DOFIFI-97937 format. One record per residue (C-alpha): residue number from 0; residue in one letter; chain; x, y negated, z negated. Coordinates in pm, 1 decimal, always signed. Layout:
BEGIN
PT; i; aa; ch; px; py; pz
PT; NUM; a; A; X; Y; Z $
...
This chain:
BEGIN
PT; i; aa; ch; px; py; pz
PT; 0; x; A; +9511.9; -12432.5; -9800.4 $
PT; 1; x; A; +9415.5; -12110.2; -9621.1 $
PT; 2; x; A; +9665.4; -11865.8; -9472.4 $
PT; 3; x; A; +9569.0; -11984.6; -9124.0 $
PT; 4; x; A; +9629.4; -12348.1; -9218.5 $
PT; 5; x; A; +9962.5; -12254.3; -9373.8 $
PT; 6; x; A; +10058.4; -12088.4; -9047.8 $
PT; 7; x; A; +9974.6; -12398.6; -8847.4 $
PT; 8; x; A; +10166.8; -12621.3; -9088.4 $
PT; 9; x; A; +10474.9; -12401.8; -9085.5 $
PT; 10; x; A; +10479.0; -12284.7; -8725.4 $
PT; 11; x; A; +10774.6; -12482.6; -8572.4 $
PT; 12; x; A; +11052.3; -12231.9; -8495.5 $
PT; 13; x; A; +11369.4; -12259.6; -8698.6 $
PT; 14; x; A; +11214.8; -12430.4; -9001.9 $
PT; 15; x; A; +11362.5; -12290.0; -9324.5 $
PT; 16; x; A; +11094.8; -12213.8; -9580.0 $
PT; 17; x; A; +11097.6; -12075.5; -9933.7 $
PT; 18; x; A; +11033.3; -11699.7; -9931.7 $
PT; 19; x; A; +10677.3; -11724.5; -10062.3 $
PT; 20; x; A; +10585.2; -11994.6; -9810.4 $
PT; 21; x; A; +10738.4; -11789.8; -9528.6 $
PT; 22; x; A; +10545.4; -11482.1; -9639.3 $
PT; 23; x; A; +10219.5; -11678.1; -9642.2 $
PT; 24; x; A; +10298.5; -11817.1; -9298.8 $
PT; 25; x; A; +10359.2; -11467.8; -9162.4 $
PT; 26; x; A; +10040.1; -11338.2; -9319.0 $
PT; 27; x; A; +9845.5; -11621.3; -9159.3 $
PT; 28; x; A; +9990.5; -11543.4; -8817.3 $
PT; 29; x; A; +9924.2; -11171.9; -8863.8 $
PT; 30; x; A; +9564.5; -11241.0; -8960.6 $
PT; 31; x; A; +9507.3; -11435.6; -8639.5 $
PT; 32; x; A; +9654.2; -11154.7; -8428.5 $
PT; 33; x; A; +9485.8; -10864.8; -8608.6 $
PT; 34; x; A; +9143.5; -11032.8; -8606.3 $
PT; 35; x; A; +9173.4; -11121.1; -8236.6 $
PT; 36; x; A; +9325.9; -10794.6; -8111.3 $
PT; 37; x; A; +9264.0; -10528.1; -8374.7 $
PT; 38; x; A; +9536.5; -10326.6; -8541.3 $
PT; 39; x; A; +9619.6; -10090.6; -8256.7 $
PT; 40; x; A; +9652.1; -10356.0; -7986.3 $
PT; 41; x; A; +9848.5; -10598.3; -8204.5 $
PT; 42; x; A; +10228.0; -10596.4; -8176.8 $
PT; 43; x; A; +10490.3; -10726.1; -8415.1 $
PT; 44; x; A; +10628.1; -10928.4; -8123.4 $
PT; 45; x; A; +10291.6; -11105.3; -8096.4 $
PT; 46; x; A; +10287.4; -11181.5; -8468.5 $
PT; 47; x; A; +10643.4; -11313.7; -8469.8 $
PT; 48; x; A; +10566.0; -11531.5; -8169.7 $
PT; 49; x; A; +10247.9; -11661.8; -8329.8 $
PT; 50; x; A; +10440.9; -11747.5; -8645.7 $
PT; 51; x; A; +10724.2; -11909.1; -8451.9 $
PT; 52; x; A; +10993.2; -11681.5; -8598.9 $
PT; 53; x; A; +11223.0; -11413.8; -8467.4 $
PT; 54; x; A; +11121.0; -11051.8; -8509.2 $
PT; 55; x; A; +11412.3; -10984.3; -8751.1 $
PT; 56; x; A; +11273.8; -11255.6; -8980.1 $
PT; 57; x; A; +10934.4; -11084.0; -8972.5 $
PT; 58; x; A; +11092.7; -10748.9; -9058.4 $
PT; 59; x; A; +11278.2; -10904.6; -9350.1 $
PT; 60; x; A; +10940.8; -10956.3; -9516.3 $
PT; 61; x; A; +10742.5; -10660.9; -9382.3 $
PT; 62; x; A; +10916.3; -10335.9; -9281.8 $
PT; 63; x; A; +10643.6; -10240.9; -9037.2 $
PT; 64; x; A; +10304.6; -10329.0; -8891.3 $
PT; 65; x; A; +10114.2; -10114.4; -9140.7 $
PT; 66; x; A; +10288.1; -10283.6; -9435.3 $
PT; 67; x; A; +10183.0; -10620.8; -9297.4 $
PT; 68; x; A; +9825.5; -10505.2; -9241.4 $
PT; 69; x; A; +9797.8; -10360.7; -9593.1 $
PT; 70; x; A; +9933.4; -10681.5; -9746.0 $
PT; 71; x; A; +9660.7; -10874.9; -9565.3 $
PT; 72; x; A; +9398.5; -10622.3; -9668.1 $
PT; 73; x; A; +9502.1; -10648.9; -10032.4 $
PT; 74; x; A; +9479.7; -11027.7; -10014.2 $
PT; 75; x; A; +9132.9; -11033.7; -9862.9 $
PT; 76; x; A; +8987.1; -10752.0; -10069.9 $
PT; 77; x; A; +9091.3; -10949.4; -10376.6 $
PT; 78; x; A; +8926.5; -11261.8; -10231.5 $
PT; 79; x; A; +8595.7; -11077.4; -10191.1 $
PT; 80; x; A; +8608.5; -10932.4; -10541.7 $
PT; 81; x; A; +8693.5; -11273.5; -10686.8 $
PT; 82; x; A; +8399.7; -11429.3; -10501.4 $
PT; 83; x; A; +8155.2; -11170.3; -10635.1 $
PT; 84; x; A; +8282.9; -11194.6; -10992.0 $
PT; 85; x; A; +8272.5; -11574.2; -10980.9 $
PT; 86; x; A; +7913.0; -11565.2; -10853.5 $
PT; 87; x; A; +7804.4; -11325.9; -11128.5 $
PT; 88; x; A; +7960.1; -11549.3; -11393.7 $
PT; 89; x; A; +7823.1; -11872.8; -11247.5 $
PT; 90; x; A; +7485.3; -11863.4; -11423.9 $
PT; 91; x; A; +7281.9; -11673.7; -11681.6 $
PT; 92; x; A; +6962.7; -11709.0; -11476.5 $
PT; 93; x; A; +6924.8; -11369.3; -11314.5 $
PT; 94; x; A; +6745.4; -11483.0; -10998.9 $
PT; 95; x; A; +7009.8; -11749.3; -10941.0 $
PT; 96; x; A; +7273.5; -11486.2; -11013.7 $
PT; 97; x; A; +7134.2; -11262.2; -10739.2 $
PT; 98; x; A; +7133.3; -11558.6; -10498.7 $
PT; 99; x; A; +7488.2; -11659.7; -10590.3 $
PT; 100; x; A; +7616.6; -11305.8; -10543.9 $
PT; 101; x; A; +7452.4; -11266.5; -10205.4 $
PT; 102; x; A; +7582.3; -11606.0; -10099.5 $
PT; 103; x; A; +7932.8; -11488.2; -10194.5 $
PT; 104; x; A; +7907.0; -11224.5; -9920.0 $
PT; 105; x; A; +7775.8; -11478.3; -9668.6 $
PT; 106; x; A; +8057.6; -11719.5; -9755.7 $
PT; 107; x; A; +8308.3; -11438.7; -9716.6 $
PT; 108; x; A; +8197.9; -11340.1; -9366.7 $
PT; 109; x; A; +8156.3; -11701.9; -9258.6 $
PT; 110; x; A; +8517.5; -11789.2; -9337.0 $
PT; 111; x; A; +8658.7; -11916.0; -9004.4 $
PT; 112; x; A; +8967.0; -11693.7; -9027.9 $
PT; 113; x; A; +8751.7; -11385.2; -8975.7 $
PT; 114; x; A; +8929.6; -11193.3; -9252.4 $
PT; 115; x; A; +8615.1; -10995.1; -9333.0 $
PT; 116; x; A; +8672.7; -10801.0; -9010.1 $
PT; 117; x; A; +8986.8; -10649.8; -9162.3 $
PT; 118; x; A; +8780.7; -10521.4; -9455.0 $
PT; 119; x; A; +8444.7; -10426.4; -9302.2 $
PT; 120; x; A; +8525.7; -10375.2; -8933.0 $
PT; 121; x; A; +8879.6; -10238.2; -8929.6 $
PT; 122; x; A; +8984.7; -10014.3; -8641.0 $
PT; 123; x; A; +9219.3; -9836.9; -8882.0 $
PT; 124; x; A; +8974.3; -9679.2; -9125.4 $
PT; 125; x; A; +9116.9; -9333.3; -9047.7 $
PT; 126; x; A; +9439.3; -9445.9; -9219.2 $
PT; 127; x; A; +9414.9; -9323.6; -9583.3 $
PT; 128; x; A; +9577.5; -9635.0; -9730.4 $
PT; 129; x; A; +9326.3; -9857.6; -9550.0 $
PT; 130; x; A; +9025.2; -9641.7; -9637.1 $
PT; 131; x; A; +9135.4; -9636.3; -10001.0 $
PT; 132; x; A; +9146.3; -10016.2; -10021.5 $
PT; 133; x; A; +8812.5; -10067.1; -9846.5 $
PT; 134; x; A; +8641.5; -9809.2; -10066.9 $
PT; 135; x; A; +8806.7; -9954.1; -10376.2 $
PT; 136; x; A; +8686.1; -10310.4; -10320.9 $
PT; 137; x; A; +8332.4; -10192.7; -10244.6 $
PT; 138; x; A; +8337.2; -9988.1; -10565.2 $
PT; 139; x; A; +8480.1; -10272.5; -10773.9 $
PT; 140; x; A; +8220.4; -10518.0; -10644.9 $
PT; 141; x; A; +7945.3; -10268.2; -10724.1 $
PT; 142; x; A; +8089.6; -10207.5; -11071.3 $
PT; 143; x; A; +8086.9; -10580.3; -11143.1 $
PT; 144; x; A; +7723.4; -10605.4; -11033.6 $
PT; 145; x; A; +7620.6; -10287.8; -11216.1 $
PT; 146; x; A; +7768.3; -10410.2; -11544.5 $
PT; 147; x; A; +7530.5; -10706.6; -11537.6 $
PT; 148; x; A; +7232.9; -10490.4; -11437.4 $
PT; 149; x; A; +7303.8; -10235.8; -11712.5 $
PT; 150; x; A; +7344.1; -10506.3; -11976.1 $
PT; 151; x; A; +7025.8; -10688.6; -11879.7 $
PT; 152; x; A; +6796.9; -10390.9; -11815.5 $
PT; 153; x; A; +6925.7; -10121.5; -12046.7 $
PT; 154; x; A; +6943.0; -9878.8; -11754.4 $
PT; 155; x; A; +7201.0; -9602.8; -11772.9 $
PT; 156; x; A; +7528.9; -9701.9; -11608.7 $
PT; 157; x; A; +7492.9; -9449.4; -11326.1 $
PT; 158; x; A; +7141.7; -9579.4; -11249.6 $
PT; 159; x; A; +7262.7; -9940.0; -11256.4 $
PT; 160; x; A; +7545.3; -9841.2; -11024.5 $
PT; 161; x; A; +7300.5; -9708.6; -10764.2 $
PT; 162; x; A; +7116.3; -10041.0; -10766.4 $
PT; 163; x; A; +7444.0; -10234.6; -10748.0 $
PT; 164; x; A; +7570.1; -10036.0; -10450.5 $
PT; 165; x; A; +7239.5; -10109.5; -10277.8 $
PT; 166; x; A; +7255.7; -10481.8; -10348.1 $
PT; 167; x; A; +7617.7; -10512.1; -10237.9 $
PT; 168; x; A; +7565.1; -10300.7; -9928.2 $
PT; 169; x; A; +7258.4; -10494.2; -9816.4 $
PT; 170; x; A; +7437.5; -10824.0; -9874.4 $
PT; 171; x; A; +7740.4; -10745.9; -9661.4 $
PT; 172; x; A; +7544.8; -10573.0; -9382.0 $
PT; 173; x; A; +7292.9; -10856.1; -9351.3 $
PT; 174; x; A; +7564.0; -11122.4; -9375.7 $
PT; 175; x; A; +7759.1; -10956.3; -9094.7 $
PT; 176; x; A; +7446.1; -10924.9; -8881.4 $
PT; 177; x; A; +7361.5; -11290.1; -8947.2 $
PT; 178; x; A; +7706.5; -11396.9; -8830.4 $
PT; 179; x; A; +7735.3; -11167.2; -8528.1 $
PT; 180; x; A; +7386.7; -11251.9; -8399.6 $
PT; 181; x; A; +7468.2; -11624.2; -8412.1 $
PT; 182; x; A; +7138.2; -11663.1; -8588.9 $
PT; 183; x; A; +6963.8; -11998.7; -8582.9 $
PT; 184; x; A; +6864.9; -11931.9; -8945.0 $
PT; 185; x; A; +7078.9; -12157.9; -9167.9 $
PT; 186; x; A; +7295.3; -11977.8; -9421.0 $
PT; 187; x; A; +7105.8; -12124.3; -9715.4 $
PT; 188; x; A; +6774.7; -12002.9; -9573.5 $
PT; 189; x; A; +6918.3; -11658.9; -9495.8 $
PT; 190; x; A; +7040.9; -11624.8; -9852.9 $
PT; 191; x; A; +6702.9; -11738.3; -9987.9 $
PT; 192; x; A; +6519.6; -11480.7; -9775.2 $
PT; 193; x; A; +6749.4; -11198.5; -9880.2 $
PT; 194; x; A; +6735.1; -11306.7; -10243.8 $
PT; 195; x; A; +6355.0; -11305.9; -10232.9 $
PT; 196; x; A; +6358.3; -10951.1; -10097.0 $
PT; 197; x; A; +6607.0; -10826.6; -10355.1 $
PT; 198; x; A; +6456.7; -11014.4; -10648.1 $
PT; 199; x; A; +6111.7; -10861.8; -10593.2 $
PT; 200; x; A; +6274.7; -10525.7; -10650.5 $
PT; 201; x; A; +6526.7; -10593.6; -10925.4 $
PT; 202; x; A; +6285.2; -10808.3; -11124.7 $
PT; 203; x; A; +6066.4; -10499.5; -11166.0 $
PT; 204; x; A; +6309.7; -10372.7; -11426.4 $
PT; 205; x; A; +6228.8; -10542.9; -11758.1 $
PT; 206; x; A; +6499.8; -10720.9; -11951.5 $
PT; 207; x; A; +6658.0; -10503.5; -12217.0 $
PT; 208; x; A; +6513.7; -10589.1; -12557.7 $
PT; 209; x; A; +6240.0; -10812.3; -12417.1 $
PT; 210; x; A; +5900.9; -10804.0; -12579.1 $
PT; 211; x; A; +5646.7; -10601.6; -12376.3 $
PT; 212; x; A; +5378.5; -10815.4; -12206.4 $
PT; 213; x; A; +5056.0; -10862.4; -12401.9 $
PT; 214; x; A; +4718.4; -10808.0; -12239.5 $
């Protein structure tokens, strides 16, 4: 059950919930408000109202708006990293691995809760704690991708990292464009097109230890 669904299920005012369930409910309500209004326009009153709780209950779990925003950011940065790592581990076929990894970014931005906006389109990127988390998840995703590239190609780690940053960056930028443009291109087709583009480049690096082609 997503955070948004947990919010809907637990919204009636006055319902006593275990602490973890209440926290998840509050995070779900906060996500709705932050995605719809942005950080600066959102108010704790709005979040409490959306969750169906009093403001003191909200403050029992989160001392301030920034604490609540950072908790959400941590949750959704981890979701992105998990999706990328799962995609990389899903197959040993490298072309399918590229497709799975790119699809992980498309799946992430297509999530109906709009959580990707907190990570990639935050209006609070001048806040050091937010910038640190966004940079960290981008770096960790690239490191996961680069480890596979380095192992398979024998490229130096810093060279593999450059390729990984490129692949991850292209994936999230194109996925966001695809969503925002309300493209008529189905997600599966979009992923196939992007995979074809990327694979023509990455496949140019021979597998580490492979026999050279004979002529």
